[in-house]
MARSE-783335 format. One record per atom (N, C-alpha, C): z, x, y; residue in one letter. Coordinates in steps of 0.2 Angstrom, whole numbers, plus 5000, padded with zeros to 4 digits. Layout:
residues N
ZXYa...
***
This chain:
residues 613
503550974958d503151014962d503251004967d503450934970d503650864976d504450914977d505150904971t505450904971t505951014975t505251044976r505551094977r506151134983r506751174981g506951184987g507751164978g508151174986s508951164983s509351104984s509651074980l510150984982l510651014986l510250954990i510950964995i511250895001i511150844995f511350784996f511150744993f511650684990q511650644985q512050584987q511850524986e511850454988e511450434980e512250344982g511550314976g511550234983g511050214982k510750164981k510150094980k510450044980c509949974978c509349984983c508649954979i508049944983i508049894980i507849824977e507449774980e507749734969e508449774972g508749764964g508949814957g508649854960d508649924955d508849954959d509149994955y509850044956y509650114956y509650154961y509350214965y509850284962y509550324964i509950414968i509550424968i509650454975v509150454979v509850554980v509050574977a509150684983a508750704987a509450744990v508850784998v508950864991v508350864995y508050924995y507950945000y508151025001d507751105008d507451125005d506951155006d506351175000d505951255009d506251305015p506551345017p505751335021p505451365013a504651395012a504151365015a504451295015t503751285014t504051235023t504651245026c504951205028c504951135027c505051115026t505051025021t505851015019t505750965020i506350905013i506150855012i506450885006s506150815001s506650755000s506350645001f506750634998f506650594991f506750624985s506850614979s507250574976s507250484975a507350434974a507050454963a507750404963y507650424954y508150364953y507550334949e507750244944e508150244939e508950224938l509050244929l508750194928l508150164926e507950094923e507350134916e507250144920n506550194918n506550274918n507050294921d506750384920d506250414928d506450334930c505450364935c505850414944c505350424945t505450504951t504950434956t505550474963y504950454970y504950504973y504850514977t504750574981t504550564987t505150554993y504550545000y504750605005y504150685005p504350745008p504550735016p504750765022l504950775029l504550825031l504450845036t504350945039t505050905042t505050985047y505850975051y505650955058y504950975059s504850905064s504750865060s504650835058q504650755057q505550725055q505750765053f506650765051f506950745060f506450805065d507150785069d506850755074d506150735075a506050705079a506250635076a506550615073l506950515071l507550515074l507650555075f508350565079f508150605087f507950585090q507750625097q508050565101q508350525102y508650455104y509050435100y509450425095d510050435094d510550475095d511050465101s511250495105s511950515097s512150505093e512550535089e512350575083e511550545080l511150595077l510850645082l510750645087m510450715092m510650765089m511450775087n511650835084n511450865079n511150905077p511050915069p511550945066p512150985068s512450995065s512950935061s512850855063n512850795061n512250795055n512350815048q511850835043q511850795038q512350735038d512650685032d512650645035d512550625041g512450575042g511750575044g511450595047r510650595046r510250585038r510550635037f510050615030f510550505025f510950505028h511150435023h511050365031h510650405037w510250365039w509250325035w509250415034v508750395033v508550385023v509150385022i509350355017i509250255016i509650245019e509750175021e508750155024e508550175026r507950155028r507250185021r507450175019l506950205013l506550145008l506450125008d505950035003d505250095000d505050024996f504350054992f503649994993f503250034996v502550004994v502249974991v501749974992q501049974985q500450024989q500150094985d499450114990d499150074985d498350104987k497950074984k497850034978k497850104972r497950074966r498250074965r498850024969g499349944966g500049994962g499750044962q500450114962q501250094965q501950104964k502350094972k502750154972k502750164978v502650244983v503150204985v503650304990l504350284995l503950305001l504150235005c504150245011c504950245014c504750265022l505450245027l505150195031l505650145028g505450055037g505950045043g505850035045e505950045051e506650035054e506849995050e507649955047e507849975043e508449995039a508849975036a508949905030a508549925024t508449885018t508849875015t508849815014a509649755013a509549765004a510549805004e510549804995e510749744993e510249714987v510549684983v511349674980v511649614983e512449634979e512349594974e512849614970d513149554963d513449514964d513449424962e513849394964e514049384962e514449414958g514849384953g515449444956g515549494961d515649564964d515949524970d516649504971l516949484978l516949534979l517249594977v516949684981v516849724981v516349754983q515649814979q516049864984q516349914982e516349974985e515750014987e515450024991k514750084992k514850154990k514550184984p514750244984p514550294990p514950334988k514950384992k514750474991k514450504998a514050524999a514250584998a514050634994t513950714992t513550744993t513950814996s513150874999s513750934997s513050944995a513251004989a513151094994a513251055004v513351135008v513651095011v513851115019p514251145020p513951095025p514451035031a513950995034a513551035043a513851095048n513951105049n513251165049n513051155041v512251185043v511751155049v511351215055g510851225059g510351195057g510151165063g509351145063g508951235066g508351195066k507851245070k507951225080k508651255083i509251245088i509551305089i509551335092d509951415096d510151405098d510751425094g511451405096g511751385109g511351425112a511151395118a511051305119a510651295117t510151225116t510651185110t511251225107r512051185103r512251165105r512451215110a513051215116a512951145120a512251165122k512251125128k512351035129k512251035121l512350975117l513150935115l513251015112l513950985110l514250955117l514150995122k514450975130k514050915133k513550885135e513550805130e513650785129e513950765122l514250745120l514750725117l514950785121d515750785122d516250725132d515650755134t515350695140t515150635142t514850605132h514350555136h514750505138h514550475144d514450365141d514150335140d514450285137d514050245131d513850225138d514250165142a513850115145a513150175149a513550205154k512950245154k511950255150k512550265144l512050295140l511350215139l511750175140h511850105136h511050085142h511250095146a510950075151a510250095155a510550185152a509650215153a509350225147a509550215141l509050175136l508850105134l509050075138v508850005140v508250005145v508450035152k507850065157k507350105156k507550135148s506650195146s506850145138s506750075138e506250035134e505250045132e505150025141g504450045140g504350115135g504450185139a504350245134a504850225129a505050205123r505450235117r504950165113r504550115115k504350095112k503350145111k503650155116r502650185118r502950255113r503550295110f503650325107f503450315099f503750265099i503850215094i503250215088i502750145097a502050145091a501650195089a501650265095e501250285091e501550365088e502350375085l502650395080l502050355073l502150295073h502150235068h500950225066h500750235074a500250245073a499950335067a500550375070k500350485068k500550445060k501150425055r501150385053r500750395045r500250305050n500150305047n499550305045n498950355050l498150405048l498550475045l498950485044e499450555039e499150505034e499150435032q499150395028q498950385022q498450335029l497550345028l497150405023l497350465029k497050475027k496850525020k497650535017a498050545010a497750465005a497950425008s497550385005s496850435002s496350415006q495650435005q495250485002q496050535005r495750634999r495950604991r496450544991l496750544984l496050504983l495750454984q495350384985q494450454981q494750504985k494050544986k494050584978k494450634978a494550654975a494550614964a494850554964d494750504958d493850504957d493550444963e492950464965e492850524962e492850574963d492450624960d492650624949d493350664952r493050644945r492950594940r493050524941e492550474938e491650504937e491650534943a490750534942a491050584937a491250654937r490950684930r491450674925r491450604926l491850604918l491350544919l490850514920a490450494919a489650484916a489550574921k489050604920k488950674912k489850674912l489850704907l489850624898l490050594902e490050544895e489350524895e488750514900l488050484900l488050564894l487950634897i487450694892i487950694888i488450684884k488750684875k488350614872k488150574875k487750504872k487150504873k486750574875q485950574876q485950644870q486550684870q486450744867q486450694860q487050634862h487350634849h486750614851h486150534854a485750514852a485050544850a484950604855r484550634852r484450684844r485150694843a485150734836a485050684833a485350604834e485450584829e484650534825e484150554834a483350544832a483150594829a483250664829h482850714825h483250704818h483750674816k484150684809k483450644807k483650574810a483450524806a482550574804a482450574812s481350614810s481350654804s481850684805e481850744800e481950694791e482550694789e482550644781e481850644783e481650574785a480850544787a480250564784a480350634789k479950684785k479850714780k480750724777k480750734771k480650724765k480750624766s480750584762s479950584762s479750584765t478950554768t478350624763t478650704765m478350764759m478650764752m478850724750a479150724742a478850654740a478850614747q478350574741q477550614738q477350634747l476750644744l476450684741l477250744737e476950794735e477050794726e477550704727v477450674718v476750654718v476250634723l475950584721l475250634723l475050704729m474650754726m474950774718m475550764716k475650824706k475250774703k475350694705q475150664696q474550644697q474050654702k473350664705k472850714703k473450754702e473450844703e473250854697e473450784689a473750824689a473050734681a472850724684q472250664683q471950674682q471450744689a471050744687a471250814683a471450844683i471650904677i471550834670i471850824669r471550764662r471150764660r470550724665r470050674662r469650734664r469750824669l468950864663l469150884658l470050894655i469950914649i469650874644i469650804648q469450784642q468750754641q468250774648e467450734649e467350814644e467750904646k467450944644k467550944632k468150914632d468150924625d467850854622d467350804626a466850764622a466150804624a466350824627q465350874628q465350924623q466050974621d466050994615d466250984609d466450924608r466350874604r465750864602r465250844604g464250814607g463950894604g464350934603m463651034603m464051004596m464650994596g464951024590g464750994584g464250924582r463950894578r463350894577r462950914584e462550954580e462251014577e462951074580k462651104576k463451134568k463451074569d463751034558d463351024556d462850974559a462450964555a461751024550a461651044559a461451134557a461451154549a462351174553r462751204547r462351174539r462751114541q462651104534q461851104530q461651114532r461151104531r461051174529r460951224534r460951274532r461251334526r462351284528k462651294523k462251274516k461851234517m461851234506m460851274507m460751284513q460151334508q460451404511q460551434514e460851494513e461551504513e462051514519r462651524517r463051484508r463851544509s464051474506s464551434509s465151444509a465751404510a466051454514a466351504512a466551544515a466151544520a465551584521e465351574527e465451564535e465351494534v465451424535v466051444538v466351434536r467251414536r467151494541r467151554541a467251614543a466851624554a466651554550i465651544557i466151494563i466951464558e467151434562e467551434568e468251494561e468251494564e468251534571e467951544569e467551624577e467451554582e466951504577r466951474583r467251434588r467951424586a468351404588a469151454590a469051494588q469251544594q469251574602q468251574598q467751554603q467951544610q467751484611l468351414614l468751434615l469151444612a469951444613a470151524616a469751544619r469751594625r469351554630r468851534627k468351484637k468551454638k469351424634r469851364637r469951394642r470451444638d470951474642d470851514652d470251564644e469851554652e469851514659e469451474658q469451444659q470151354663q470851384662v471451374661v471751424668v471751484664e472151524669e471251504678e470751504679k470451494684k471051474691k470951394683r471251314687r471651364691r472051394686r472951394687r472651454695r472451504694a472351524699a471851504704a471651484705l471151444711l472051374713l472151354710f472851304712f473551344718f473651414713l473951464714l473951484720l473251494723k472951494733k472651484737k472551374732k472351324737k473451334738k474051364735n474451344735n474851394741n474651424743r474851494745r474551444752r473951454752q473551444758q474051374762q474151334757i474551274761i475151304763i475751364758a476251374761a476051424771a475451444767e475351484776e475651434782e474951384779v474851324787v475751304786v475951274781l476751244783l477151294786l476951364783r477551384787r477151444794r476651444794d476351434804d476651364811d476751324805e476651254806e477451254808e477951284804k478651274804k478651324806k478351384809m478751454815m478351434822m478151374823k477751374828k478251294830k478451284823e479051224829e479651254832e479851304830r480251344828r480151394838r479751434834e479751444843e479551384848e479251354847y479451304853y480051254853y480951234847q481051234849q481751264857q481151354853a481651414856a481751394862a480751394864r480851394871r481351344876r481051274869l481751204874l482351234875l482451244868r483451284870r483651314877r482851374877e482751434883e482751374891e482551364888a482351284897a483151274900a483151274891k483951174893k484451264896k484451304890d484851324893d485051354902d484451374904l484451394910l484451324914l484451264912i484351204914i485151184916i485351184909i486251224913i486351264916i486151344918q486251384918q486451364928q485951344927e485651334936e486051264938e486251214933v486551164937v487351184937v487751244931w488251274934w488351284937w488051334940k487751374948k487651344955k487551274952t487451224959t488051184959t488251164953k489351154954k489651184956k489451264958a489951314954a490151354964a489251344966q489051344970q489451294980q489251214974e489651144978e490451154973e490851174971r491651194971r491951254979r491351274978l491651344981l491351334987l491151274989a491351265000a491351174999a491751174994r492051124994r493051154994r492951194990e493351224990e493951275000e492951295001e493151335008e493051255011e492951225011k492851165019k493651145015k493751135013e494751105014e495051145014e494851225013r495251275016r495051295023r494751275028e494451275035e495051185036e494851155034f495251085036f496051075034f496351125028q496951135031q497051215037q496751245039r496951285045r496951235053r496451205050l496251165055l496851105058l497151115051e497651055054e498251095050e498551145052e499051175054e498851205062e498451215068i498051215069i498751155072i498451105070r498551025072r499051005074r499451035069e499951015065e500451075072e500451125075k500751155078k500651155084k499751125090v499851105093v500051025094v500350975091t500750925093t501450945088t501650985088v502450985087v502351055092v501951075100e502351085104e502151025109e501650995107r501750925115r501950895116r502450865109e503250855106e503850865111e503650945107r504251005110r504250975118r503550975124r503450985129r503650885133r503650835130r503550795128r504250745129r504650805126a505450805122a505650825131a505150895131m505550895142m505650875144m505350835148d504950785150d505350725149d505550715144e505850645145e506650655144e506550715143l507450725145l507750725150l507050765155k507250755162k507050695169k506450615167q506550585166q507350555164q507550575156i508650535159i508650565163i508950615164s509250665165s509050615176s508750615177a508750565183a508650495185a508350485177i508850395178i509650385176i509850455174r510650485171r510750445182r510450505185k510750515192k510750475196k509850445196h510250375199h510250305199h510550305192a511250255188a511850255195a511850325194e512750345194e512450345201e511950365207e512150335212e512350255214e511850215211e511550105211e512450105210e512650155205k513450105200k513850115208k514050185213e514450185217e514150145222e513350155224s513350095232s513450025229s513749995223t513749955220t514649925221t514949995222i515350025218i515950005224i515650005233k515450015238k515749955240k514949915239r514649865240r515049815240r515349795235r515849765234r516549765230r517049815232e517749865238e517449815242e516849805247k516949805255k516949705253k516449665248m516349615250m516949575246m517549635242r518249605238r518549595246r518249635251k518949665255k518949575261k518349575265e518049535266e518149435261e518149495257h518349395252h519249395253h519249415255l519949415252l520449395262l519949435267l520049375273l519949355274l519549335270d519249275273d519649215268d520049215260l520549195256l521249165263l521249245265k521749235273k521949185275k521049185278v521049115285v521049075283v520749055278e520748985274e521448955276e521749015269a522449005267a523248985273a523048985278s523248995284s522748935288s522348905288n521948875291n522348805286n522448795280r522548755275r523448735276r523648775277a524148775282a524448725285a524348775291q523748705301q523748665297q523248635294q523048605292q523348555288q523848585283a524548515281a525048505282a525148545292r525548565297r525648495300r524848495301e524348455304e524348375302e524248375297q524148315290q524948285291q525548285290a525848285289a526348265295a526248295303r526348285308r525848205308r525148215307r524748155308r525148085303r525548095294t525548055292t526248005296t526648045299d527248045300d527147985307d526647995310r526247965319r526047895314r525747905306r525347835306r526147795303r526447835295e526947805295e527047755302e527747785307q527847745312q527647685314q526947705316k526447645319k526447605314k526347595307i526247565303i527047505301i527647545303q528147495302q528247475309q528147485318e527847465321e527647385321e527247395319r526447375318r526847305313r527247295307e527247275303e527847235306e528247255311e528647215315e528747185315e528247215320a527647155325a527347115323a527047115319r526947025315r527346985312r527846995310l528446975306l528646935310l528646975317r529146945324r528946905326r528046905327r527646855325r527346795324r527746815318f527746755312f528146715313f528746725312r529246705314r529346685318r529246675324e529046625332e528846585328e528046595327s527546555324s527846475321s527946515314q528646445312q528946425316q529646445318f529846445322f529746355328f529246385330m528946335336m528646275329m528346285326d528146235320d528446195317d529046245318s529746165318s530046165322s530246185327m530346155334m530146075336m529146095333r528846035336r528745995332r528845975324a529045955318a529745925317a530045945322t530845915325t530845865329t530445875333r530245765340r530045745334r529745775334s529145705331s529545675324s529745725320f530245705314f531145705317f531345655319m532045705320m532545695314m532345645312k532745645303k532645665299k532145685300e531845705293e531645765294e531545785298g531645885303g532245895301g533145915303e533045935299e533345965289e532845935283g532945925279g532245945278g531745945282e530946005281e531446085282e531246055290e531746155291e532046165287e532446135283g532846195276g532346245273g531946175270n531146165269n530746235271n530546235274m530246245278m530346365278m530946335280l531446405281l531446465275l531446405270e531546435265e530946485258e530646405259g529546415263g529146485262g529446495270g529346545273g529446625270g529946635269a530246695263a529746715259a529346655256s528946685251s528246715256s527846665258p527346715260p527046805264p528046785268t528046855271t528146895264t528446875259a528446975258a527546955251a527146885250e526746935249e526246975255e526446935260d525646995264d525947075266d526647075266e526747125265e526647175259e526647155253d526547155245d525547165246d525147145253m524547155254m524547185258m524847195261q524647235266q524447315265q525347295259r525547395257r525047405253r524747385250k524047375245k523447395248k523447395255g522947385260g522847465261g523447445266f523447515265f523547595261f523947555254e523647645251e522947625249e522847585247a522047595246a521747625251a521647615259e521147655265e521647735262e522347735262e522647825259e522347875256e522047825250r521747855241r521247835246r520947845248r520147845254r519847895254r520447905261k520447945263k520448035266k520848025259r521148115254r520748115251r519948055245q519648055245q519248095247q518748065252m518448095254m518648175262m519148175262e519648265264e519348305258e519548245249r519648315246r518548345242r517848295246d517448285247d517248375250d517248345259e517048395262e517448455258e518148445256k518348535253k517948535250k517848505244l517448565238l516548555241l516348525248k515648535252k515948625252k516448615258r516548665261r516548735259r516548745252e516748785246e516148815246e515848765237a515148755235a514748805243a514848755249e514448815254e514848885254e515348915253k515648985253k515249025249k515348965244r514949015239r514449025237r513849005240g513349035244g513249055248g513449065254k513649135256k513549175253k514449175250m514549245244m513949285241m513749255237q513249255236q512549295236q512249235242q511949295245q512049355248q512849365248l513049415253l512849465248l513149455243s513549495236s512549515230s512049475232g511249445228g511349445223g511049435219k510649445212k511349465206k511549445204n511949445197n511349505194n511549575192p511149605186p510749575180p511849605178n511749555172n511649485169n511749445172l511049395170l510549435167l510349425172a509449445176a509349515169a509749545168e509949605164e509749545156e510249535154l510349465146l509749455145l509749395153n509049385152n508349405148n508349475152r507749525149r507549545143r508449555139i508449565134i508449515129i508549455131k508549415129k507849415125k507549395127e506649355132e506349435128e506549485127w506249545123w506349575112w506949515114r507049505107r506649465105r506849405108a506249375105a505549375103a505549405110e504549415109e504649525099e505049545100d505049605094d505249575089d505549525087e505649465083e504749435083e504449415085a503649385085a503049415084a503249515087k502649565083k503149585077k503649575073k503849595068k503749535061k503549465062k503349415062k502549425057k502349435066k501649455066k501049505059k501849575062l501249655057l501849605052l502549575047e502349565040e501949525039e501949435041d501149425042d500349455040d500449485043a499549565043a499749595036a500549645036r500349645030r500249615023r500949555021l500549525015l500149515017l499249495024k499049485021k498449525014k498549585019r498149615018r498349665010r499049665008e499149664999e498649615000e498749524998l498349504995l497549514995l497549515002q496449554999q496449614994q496749664996r496849714992r496949714986r497449654983e497449594975e496949624973e496549554977e495949494974e495549554973e495449594978a494849644979a494849694970a495449724969l495549744964l495149704958l495749634955r495549614952r494749564950r494649564957d493649544956d493349624954d493649674956l493449744951l493749764945l494049744941n494349744937n494049684932n493849634933e493449564931e492749594932e492549614937a491749604933a491649684930a492049744929s492149774927s492049744916s492549714917a492649674912a492149684910a491749604914k491149604912k490449624911k490349674916r489949734908r489849764903r490749764904e490549824898e490649764890e490949704894e490549634886e489849634886e489749624891l488949614889l488549684888l488749754889w488349814888w488649824879w489049804875t489149804870t488849724870t488949714873r488449634866r487649634865r487049664873l486449704871l486749754867l487149824867e487349874862e486949854856e487449794852v487249784846v486549754845v486249704848t485749704851t485249744848t485149784855r485049854852r484749894846r485349894843t485549944837t484849914831t484949844832e485149804828e484049814826e483749804833r482949824835r482749854833r483449934834e482950024836e482850014826e483550024821a483449984815a483049974813a482949894813e482149854809e481349904812e481349894816r480949984820r480850004815r481250064815e481150124811e480950094805e481750034798a481450024796a480550004791a480249944797n479449964797n479249994797n479450044800r478850094803r478950124796r479450144791q479250194785q478850124783q479150094779k478350024776k478050054776k477850034780a477150064784a476950134781a477250174781v476950204781v477150254773v477750244770i477250224761i476950174759i476850134765e476150074759e475650124761e475550164769k474950194768k474950264764k475450304764i475250334757i474850304749i475350264748k475250214744k474250194742k474150144747n473450164745n472950224749n473350254748l472550324748l472350324741l471350334746p471350324736p471050424733p471550374724v471750484719v471250514722v471950584719g471250644724g471250644733g471650614732g471550634742g472050674744g472250724740g473150754742g472550814738g472050844733l471850894730l471250924741l471150984737p471051024742p470250974744p469551004750n468850974747n468851014743n468851094741v468651114737v468751104723v468951084725l468951044721l468850974720l468450944726v468350884723v467750864725v467650834715y466850844714y466550804710y
***
């Protein structure tokens, strides 16, 4: 029943290591699109239904899937996010996740081809959008700018988060309502089954008790009849013996008299005739007494039978009244249940009617919200375009100013280079002049020293003069080398100072340019996106931990409930055996006591009072 409608799309998917064939069914009668996952291992089918409004709401802010004509892309997007969760009863159900579920691939397969989607209807089947709106959407999609859309979506991130939060809250509310309805139906069914089971057990126990009581009554009545018959037979035999004893006593006296008379008056034939006649008379009297006794017994038996019949009739009437009362009670109970069922059905129908009204109101509110969002997005796009134009103009102006500054700096650098070259030439000339003057003074001082040495040591002066002239060339070369190294070091230090000054001026200029151009919006946006992603990851981790904790608590509660139920059933079974044994022991003791009581009754107690003498 969950997969009514026609097949319009089909695709394979691997979820948690198991392979499924996901089929999409469209049912226009109920305005429902059902995603049915067929498991290849155990032939189980799991269905996730979506109404048309819910299905369109999933792609409200997706530029590629916003168009209803991209039906295969929409179905593929939903199938990628299908996943399984466990409900309160521990059963696996199909749900829609926030992100695409990762498919587990075999390690041995280096290349795995993804199954191609097959569609049972053309891809250009439209949704619940009129032609003008569809043409407008197609025009917007054709003239759409990805960079503008990205900027608008980034700026509307707060609205998207609020919308996703409301969507998930609504989905969680619907799932909670469905789980509560299922739980209530299960509780009602379990209560009805428990009540029916209790009624069956009570009826069975009553039937067993009635059957046992009837069997005990039958056995007791049979024993009583046997005892009464025995006592009646003993009383009859005792009466017959007493009568025979009396008859025998009277007969002896008569025999003596008869013998005397026989000897006196009668012959043997007459005595024989008299004895025969007397015997016949005794036989007739005995038969009469027996008939009277039999008639008396028959009358008493009829009286007892009438009394028993009256008692049985009263018992039957009492049982009939009980059955009538029971039937009336059952009829009232079923009538009450029928009324409750009708009231519950009426309440469910009212709930469904209100639910439809709420759904219509929700759809209308979503439509108005979508229009407001569309207006807001249009305003945001317009504002972004204006900001972009102003930014382009400002950057163009800054570029021109920067080019002008570069030209000025280039001309300044050229002038400074020329001035530096002129100064370098003058410095070289000055250095050359100073070197020549120093060498001239040094030679003069050497010449004067040699002349003074010549005056004091005339003879030796000639040889020493030659040596001093020869040794003076070496200090002059070393002094020139040292002077050159000092000059080069001084030049390097000056160049280094000039470079540091130039770098300092360029840094100050860049700072001024940055102050003129303002802060970098891309850097701030990147930092904000990075922070948002970190917060989103932390939130996802927190939700996943909370969901795992709830599932563990639910499993622990179910395990505790099952253990308590098993312990209760085990205790009931163990105590039921003891109760059955005790009840059987009490019944046996009671029956034994009744039998002993009947056996201990005096002989003749079963006869009527009129016959007891």
